[in-house]
Backbone as CSV, one residue per row, in Angstrom:
resi,resn,N_x,N_y,N_z,CA_x,CA_y,CA_z,C_x,C_y,C_z
1,MET,42.178,15.440,24.942,40.581,15.316,25.418,39.943,16.522,24.151
2,CYS,40.371,17.522,24.476,39.753,18.401,23.160,39.307,17.843,21.315
3,LYS,40.856,17.228,21.187,40.938,16.129,19.893,40.197,15.236,19.885
4,ARG,39.834,14.256,20.908,39.083,13.155,20.854,37.536,13.697,20.857
5,ILE,37.235,14.566,20.969,35.632,15.394,21.036,35.499,15.744,19.872
6,THR,36.577,16.453,19.407,36.543,16.724,17.778,36.615,15.786,16.997
7,VAL,37.055,14.413,17.129,36.946,13.543,16.092,36.065,12.824,16.336
8,ALA,35.431,12.894,17.918,34.028,12.039,17.785,33.073,13.108,17.123
9,VAL,33.068,14.510,16.818,31.733,14.796,16.230,32.472,14.879,14.955
10,CYS,33.152,14.976,14.293,33.317,14.918,13.163,33.050,13.195,12.517
11,LEU,33.154,12.198,13.223,33.091,11.109,13.244,31.585,10.942,12.761
12,LEU,30.708,11.452,13.820,29.246,11.127,14.634,28.360,12.189,12.736
13,CYS,29.222,13.448,12.390,28.890,14.455,11.109,28.958,12.904,9.982
14,CYS,30.230,12.640,9.759,29.952,11.989,8.813,29.108,10.640,8.860
15,VAL,29.013,10.105,10.013,27.724,9.021,9.886,26.592,9.628,9.665
16,LEU,26.506,10.441,9.996,25.212,11.110,9.928,25.270,11.843,8.393
17,VAL,25.981,12.296,8.031,26.032,12.351,6.227,26.092,11.054,5.310
18,ALA,26.518,9.904,5.489,25.947,8.956,5.085,25.165,8.553,4.902
19,CYS,24.218,8.373,6.088,23.152,8.253,6.043,22.114,8.821,5.359
20,GLN,21.911,10.275,5.986,21.447,11.259,4.680,21.493,10.664,3.402
21,SER,22.815,10.155,2.939,23.003,10.450,1.076,22.559,9.452,0.779
22,GLY,22.541,7.981,1.722,22.088,6.987,1.612,20.536,6.709,1.131
23,ARG,19.899,7.417,2.213,17.980,7.891,1.820,18.195,8.834,0.530
24,ASP,18.955,9.781,0.423,18.946,10.712,-0.885,18.830,9.564,-1.513
25,LYS,19.944,8.767,-2.084,20.375,8.129,-3.211,18.945,7.398,-3.379
26,LEU,18.128,6.896,-2.312,17.048,5.788,-2.470,16.194,6.822,-3.230
27,LEU,15.710,7.695,-2.442,14.697,8.519,-2.552,14.960,9.141,-4.686
28,SER,16.092,9.494,-5.182,16.218,9.663,-6.043,15.906,8.607,-7.191
29,LYS,16.628,7.831,-6.841,16.383,6.260,-7.320,14.627,6.127,-7.969
30,ILE,13.878,6.442,-6.677,12.686,5.770,-6.533,12.289,7.216,-7.381
31,LYS,12.226,8.030,-6.932,11.985,9.064,-8.481,11.907,9.143,-9.389
32,GLN,13.075,8.769,-9.777,13.543,8.380,-11.634,12.660,7.305,-11.786
33,SER,12.506,6.521,-11.452,11.893,5.085,-11.514,10.618,5.624,-11.938
34,GLU,10.027,6.414,-11.067,8.376,6.748,-11.104,8.330,7.763,-12.206
35,LYS,9.586,8.376,-12.555,8.890,9.447,-14.336,9.246,8.310,-14.967
36,ILE,9.534,7.211,-15.103,9.894,6.385,-16.429,8.333,5.995,-16.402
37,LEU,8.119,5.483,-15.158,6.850,4.322,-14.998,5.250,5.303,-15.322
38,ILE,5.832,6.433,-15.066,4.513,7.475,-15.372,5.228,8.335,-16.946
39,SER,5.952,8.212,-17.243,5.757,8.750,-18.312,5.414,7.885,-19.772
40,ASP,5.383,6.317,-19.511,5.074,5.279,-20.086,3.923,4.916,-19.964
41,SER,2.811,5.788,-20.152,1.731,5.696,-19.424,0.296,4.728,-20.035
42,LEU,0.741,4.526,-21.591,0.193,3.397,-22.499,0.530,1.792,-21.846
43,ARG,1.031,2.012,-21.507,1.353,0.638,-20.674,2.320,0.655,-19.526
44,LEU,2.363,-0.553,-19.063,3.110,-0.543,-17.727,4.369,-1.287,-17.853
45,ASN,5.770,-0.752,-17.761,6.459,-1.379,-17.732,6.927,-2.025,-16.326
46,ASP,6.939,-3.557,-16.962,6.772,-4.437,-15.783,8.043,-3.934,-15.034
47,SER,9.507,-4.398,-15.963,10.875,-4.603,-15.101,10.676,-3.162,-14.254
48,ILE,10.263,-1.875,-14.336,10.759,-0.748,-13.816,9.527,-0.451,-12.468
49,ALA,8.661,-1.168,-12.648,7.521,-1.110,-11.839,8.084,-2.519,-10.743
50,ARG,8.521,-3.608,-11.129,9.178,-4.855,-9.914,10.356,-3.633,-9.246
51,ILE,11.343,-3.423,-10.135,12.109,-2.122,-9.230,11.724,-1.432,-8.494
52,LEU,10.791,-0.709,-8.725,9.967,0.643,-7.861,9.662,-0.006,-6.998
53,VAL,9.102,-1.913,-6.640,8.059,-2.207,-5.812,9.480,-2.479,-4.835
54,VAL,10.170,-3.413,-5.216,11.179,-3.761,-4.155,12.271,-2.080,-3.417
55,ASP,12.223,-0.944,-4.183,12.383,0.190,-3.537,11.748,0.951,-2.546
56,TYR,10.362,0.444,-3.371,9.682,1.262,-1.816,9.616,0.375,-0.928
57,GLN,9.783,-0.942,-0.818,9.733,-1.865,0.391,11.147,-1.378,1.059
58,GLU,12.286,-1.368,0.181,13.377,-1.193,1.071,13.629,0.693,1.243
59,PHE,13.086,1.098,1.201,12.758,2.500,1.593,11.596,2.078,3.229
60,ALA,11.060,1.422,3.137,9.975,1.600,4.774,11.149,0.888,5.153
61,LYS,11.724,-0.340,4.615,12.261,-1.047,5.656,13.991,-0.366,6.619
62,GLN,14.129,0.550,5.708,15.715,0.740,6.215,14.999,2.465,6.761
63,TYR,14.268,3.024,6.326,13.752,4.357,7.053,12.261,3.943,7.825
64,PRO,11.956,3.004,8.458,10.328,2.898,9.098,9.776,4.452,9.783
65,LYS,10.701,4.696,10.305,10.039,6.008,11.103,9.652,7.197,9.998
66,ASP,10.612,7.226,8.873,10.189,8.126,7.814,8.605,8.538,7.367
67,LYS,7.907,9.591,7.243,7.046,9.882,6.956,6.323,9.470,5.684
68,LEU,6.970,9.129,4.894,6.986,8.607,3.443,7.033,6.893,3.304
69,ALA,7.020,6.320,4.329,7.932,4.733,4.330,5.906,4.302,4.017
70,PRO,5.374,4.647,5.280,3.652,4.211,4.597,3.285,4.396,3.575
71,GLU,3.877,5.513,2.946,3.276,6.039,1.694,3.795,5.274,0.122
72,TYR,4.738,4.994,0.438,6.042,3.687,-0.099,5.059,2.304,-0.145
73,LEU,5.161,2.350,0.967,4.352,0.586,0.920,3.232,0.382,0.490
74,PHE,2.186,1.673,0.603,0.812,1.723,-0.239,1.456,1.481,-1.476
75,LYS,2.222,2.325,-2.081,2.490,2.238,-3.236,3.236,0.857,-3.966
76,ALA,3.964,0.326,-3.349,4.379,-0.967,-3.603,3.300,-1.677,-3.949
77,GLY,2.244,-1.480,-2.752,0.806,-2.479,-2.836,0.270,-2.370,-4.291
78,GLU,-0.516,-1.019,-4.471,-0.515,-0.688,-6.114,0.038,-1.384,-7.010
79,VAL,1.312,-1.269,-7.097,2.214,-1.283,-8.436,2.318,-2.769,-8.085
80,SER,2.473,-3.763,-7.341,1.938,-5.454,-7.258,0.891,-5.393,-7.596
81,ASN,-0.215,-4.922,-7.309,-1.625,-5.241,-8.107,-1.388,-4.986,-9.222
82,GLY,-0.979,-4.054,-9.888,-0.748,-3.910,-10.952,-0.353,-4.664,-11.913
83,LEU,0.960,-5.252,-11.721,1.280,-6.321,-11.864,0.702,-7.454,-12.244
84,THR,-0.557,-7.795,-11.437,-0.923,-8.688,-11.087,-0.086,-10.086,-10.038
85,GLU,0.277,-9.454,-9.541,0.833,-9.574,-7.973,0.149,-9.759,-7.026
86,TYR,-1.123,-10.706,-7.329,-2.155,-10.298,-6.172,-1.507,-10.193,-4.621
87,ALA,-1.119,-11.754,-4.505,-0.491,-12.020,-3.257,0.111,-11.458,-3.051
88,GLY,1.077,-10.679,-3.520,2.365,-9.570,-2.714,1.576,-8.380,-1.905
89,ALA,0.724,-7.995,-3.597,0.326,-6.747,-3.385,-0.675,-7.007,-1.815
90,ILE,-1.506,-7.949,-1.689,-2.124,-8.461,-0.271,-1.429,-8.326,1.050
91,SER,0.151,-8.819,0.862,0.500,-9.085,1.505,1.603,-7.961,1.891
92,ILE,1.935,-6.791,1.131,2.092,-5.362,1.430,1.537,-4.697,1.848
93,LEU,0.154,-4.811,1.368,-0.497,-3.776,2.103,-1.517,-4.251,3.157
94,SER,-1.351,-5.333,3.710,-1.612,-5.696,5.383,-0.600,-5.483,6.437
95,THR,0.362,-5.034,5.783,1.488,-4.846,6.967,0.879,-3.448,7.593
96,ILE,0.439,-2.035,6.260,0.162,-1.264,6.557,-0.463,-0.644,7.454
97,PRO,-2.019,-1.211,8.359,-2.446,-1.115,9.617,-1.659,-1.316,11.180
98,GLU,-0.858,-2.423,10.653,0.020,-3.238,11.994,0.938,-2.159,12.139
99,SER,1.656,-2.180,11.176,2.970,-0.853,11.628,3.087,0.730,11.620
100,TYR,1.716,1.112,10.622,1.278,2.572,11.085,-0.109,2.879,10.816
101,PRO,-0.301,2.642,12.307,-2.103,2.526,12.593,-2.433,4.196,12.286
102,ALA,-2.026,5.237,12.548,-2.092,6.386,12.433,-2.383,6.711,10.823
103,PHE,-1.725,5.728,9.994,-1.405,6.473,8.221,-2.889,6.417,7.758
104,ASP,-2.978,7.971,7.088,-4.489,8.384,6.836,-4.733,7.499,5.838
105,LYS,-3.968,6.450,4.636,-4.730,5.116,4.343,-4.855,3.923,4.691
106,ALA,-4.252,3.923,5.810,-4.829,2.382,6.442,-5.918,1.694,6.195
107,ALA,-7.045,2.234,6.276,-8.387,1.561,5.699,-8.266,1.198,4.479
108,GLU,-8.156,2.465,3.780,-7.899,2.160,2.029,-7.070,0.580,2.275
109,SER,-5.662,0.654,2.556,-5.022,-0.378,2.859,-5.628,-1.714,3.004
110,VAL,-6.469,-1.925,3.826,-6.940,-2.979,4.615,-8.588,-3.151,3.417
111,PHE,-9.569,-2.148,2.981,-10.263,-2.225,2.151,-9.661,-2.807,0.456
112,LEU,-8.435,-2.432,0.437,-7.757,-3.073,-0.899,-7.580,-4.423,-0.756
113,CYS,-6.966,-4.927,-0.019,-7.070,-6.430,0.252,-7.878,-7.278,0.005
114,ALA,-9.187,-6.611,0.552,-10.176,-7.219,0.347,-10.743,-7.627,-0.764
115,PHE,-10.773,-6.231,-1.492,-11.145,-6.169,-2.978,-9.867,-7.094,-4.130
116,ILE,-8.972,-6.858,-3.296,-8.067,-8.119,-4.300,-8.218,-9.447,-4.694
117,ALA,-8.622,-9.755,-2.642,-8.787,-11.463,-2.625,-10.218,-11.782,-3.467
118,GLU,-11.049,-10.459,-3.339,-12.480,-10.771,-3.973,-12.219,-11.403,-5.564
119,ASN,-11.871,-9.916,-5.687,-11.855,-9.673,-7.438,-11.093,-10.326,-8.182
120,SER,-9.894,-10.277,-7.317,-8.448,-10.705,-8.323,-7.857,-12.585,-7.953
121,LEU,-8.405,-12.815,-6.734,-8.192,-14.245,-6.505,-9.470,-14.810,-5.899
122,GLN,-10.325,-14.281,-5.886,-11.568,-15.360,-5.953,-11.929,-15.870,-4.306
123,ASP,-10.961,-15.166,-3.155,-10.752,-15.651,-2.031,-12.210,-14.796,-1.275
124,THR,-13.236,-15.638,-1.095,-13.833,-15.058,-0.553,-14.124,-14.731,0.675
125,ALA,-13.474,-15.887,1.389,-13.281,-15.807,2.832,-12.421,-14.904,3.485
126,SER,-11.018,-15.006,2.811,-10.352,-13.699,2.714,-10.939,-12.569,2.545
127,ALA,-11.510,-11.968,1.587,-12.322,-10.823,1.021,-13.055,-10.562,2.964
128,LYS,-13.724,-11.487,2.773,-14.559,-10.950,4.112,-14.205,-10.775,5.546
129,MET,-13.192,-11.375,5.453,-12.413,-11.296,6.972,-11.533,-10.025,6.531
130,TYR,-10.896,-9.350,5.463,-10.386,-7.770,5.598,-11.922,-7.079,5.562
131,TYR,-13.254,-7.346,4.533,-14.096,-6.485,4.711,-14.664,-5.819,6.112
132,GLU,-14.630,-7.298,7.029,-14.751,-7.066,8.108,-13.788,-6.231,9.267
133,GLU,-12.720,-6.515,9.095,-11.946,-5.254,9.655,-11.945,-4.088,9.470
134,VAL,-12.383,-3.544,7.985,-12.748,-2.684,7.826,-14.000,-1.831,8.546
135,ILE,-14.760,-2.786,8.615,-15.781,-2.144,9.202,-15.829,-1.993,10.717
136,ASN,-15.274,-3.025,11.419,-14.962,-2.995,12.842,-13.460,-2.000,13.460
137,LYS,-12.774,-2.188,12.996,-11.222,-1.440,13.096,-11.294,0.085,12.317
138,TYR,-12.315,0.258,11.331,-12.490,2.004,11.003,-14.189,2.004,11.006
139,PRO,-14.384,2.268,12.021,-15.915,2.598,11.564,-16.393,3.673,11.647
140,ASN,-15.209,4.997,11.415,-15.681,6.320,10.572,-15.399,6.293,9.598
141,SER,-14.711,5.060,8.629,-14.218,5.675,7.165,-15.253,5.718,6.630
142,LYS,-15.438,6.274,5.503,-16.181,6.445,4.346,-16.201,5.010,3.937
143,LEU,-15.159,3.991,3.944,-14.796,2.789,3.569,-16.092,1.897,3.919
144,LYS,-16.495,1.736,5.163,-17.094,1.012,6.389,-18.639,0.793,5.086
145,GLU,-19.066,1.761,4.914,-20.779,1.197,3.852,-19.842,0.633,2.596
146,GLN,-18.970,0.768,2.068,-18.587,0.147,0.945,-18.583,-1.659,1.476
147,ALA,-17.704,-1.572,2.446,-17.097,-3.101,3.020,-18.403,-3.685,3.372
148,GLU,-19.322,-2.897,3.692,-21.269,-3.642,4.548,-21.327,-3.781,2.680
149,LEU,-21.531,-3.356,1.506,-22.200,-3.354,0.806,-21.492,-4.573,-0.132
150,SER,-20.142,-4.470,-0.129,-19.532,-5.831,-0.502,-19.388,-6.752,0.161
151,ILE,-19.886,-7.138,1.093,-20.107,-8.466,2.026,-21.246,-8.861,1.723
152,ALA,-22.194,-8.271,1.905,-23.938,-8.173,1.339,-24.249,-8.835,-0.017
153,ASN,-22.925,-8.429,-1.145,-23.194,-8.400,-2.036,-22.268,-9.603,-2.850
154,MET,-21.413,-10.071,-2.089,-20.456,-10.897,-2.158,-21.400,-12.310,-2.694
155,GLY,-20.643,-12.975,-3.957,-20.775,-14.268,-4.421,-21.951,-14.200,-5.098
156,LYS,-22.464,-12.993,-5.541,-24.201,-12.782,-6.293,-23.405,-12.493,-7.673
157,SER,-24.121,-12.951,-8.823,-24.162,-12.964,-9.861,-24.258,-11.587,-10.591
158,LEU,-23.811,-11.310,-11.989,-24.366,-9.677,-12.210,-26.187,-9.737,-12.113
159,ASP,-26.662,-10.867,-12.486,-27.892,-10.733,-12.828,-28.750,-10.734,-11.581
160,GLU,-28.123,-11.364,-10.843,-28.736,-10.657,-9.206,-28.927,-9.603,-9.252
161,LEU,-27.591,-9.355,-9.278,-27.647,-7.798,-8.385,-28.275,-7.089,-9.288
162,VAL,-28.659,-6.764,-10.609,-29.825,-6.247,-11.488,-30.612,-6.149,-10.880
163,LYS,-31.484,-7.765,-10.856,-32.390,-7.693,-10.375,-32.902,-7.176,-9.001
164,GLU,-31.949,-6.939,-8.454,-31.923,-6.546,-6.647,-32.181,-4.997,-6.605
165,PHE,-31.324,-4.477,-7.897,-31.243,-2.880,-8.044,-32.650,-2.794,-8.756
166,GLU,-33.409,-3.465,-9.562,-34.708,-2.939,-10.156,-35.355,-2.917,-8.865
167,ALA,-35.932,-4.376,-8.183,-36.698,-4.730,-7.177,-36.458,-3.410,-5.878
168,LYS,-35.635,-2.821,-5.924,-35.232,-1.261,-5.001,-36.018,-0.546,-5.494
169,ASN,-35.621,-0.091,-7.028,-36.155,1.157,-7.854,-37.725,0.969,-7.635
170,ALA,-38.088,-0.158,-7.757,-39.872,-0.226,-8.155,-40.122,0.229,-6.996
171,GLN,-39.715,-0.112,-5.860,-40.540,0.193,-5.016,-40.566,1.781,-4.219
């Protein structure tokens, strides 16, 4: 009986070490890719950036309860945006508020979805939906006012915005 318990404890320890080493290996790979990406600051290394997006998402998938999971998803969205993979960036960023509602960048994730939809995809309907989500879901966020302004100015040309600004300053 004692041998069985010892074997069971040893097996459990092996499983825990194996899981931990997998996490550590993935973290190490992510940190190495981040170093390469950051060190080459003059231009985005597309191949490293793509690997990093996959690794960020893989970490969040394998370790969804880890405190790094929502941060890595946020970074995956930012890097995807930098790669001009706008739909992918929105797809990643939009999962954060659902999966990690207490994450301190949840409102920013939604706002970035709106910003990318409006400015990169010229999808004003989706942008408005995301901006309204910021306003309604995060009324105490510093981004609420920016979302309201973005909706108010959506579709206006630069000339129109300048004229409105000048008119407000003239008053």
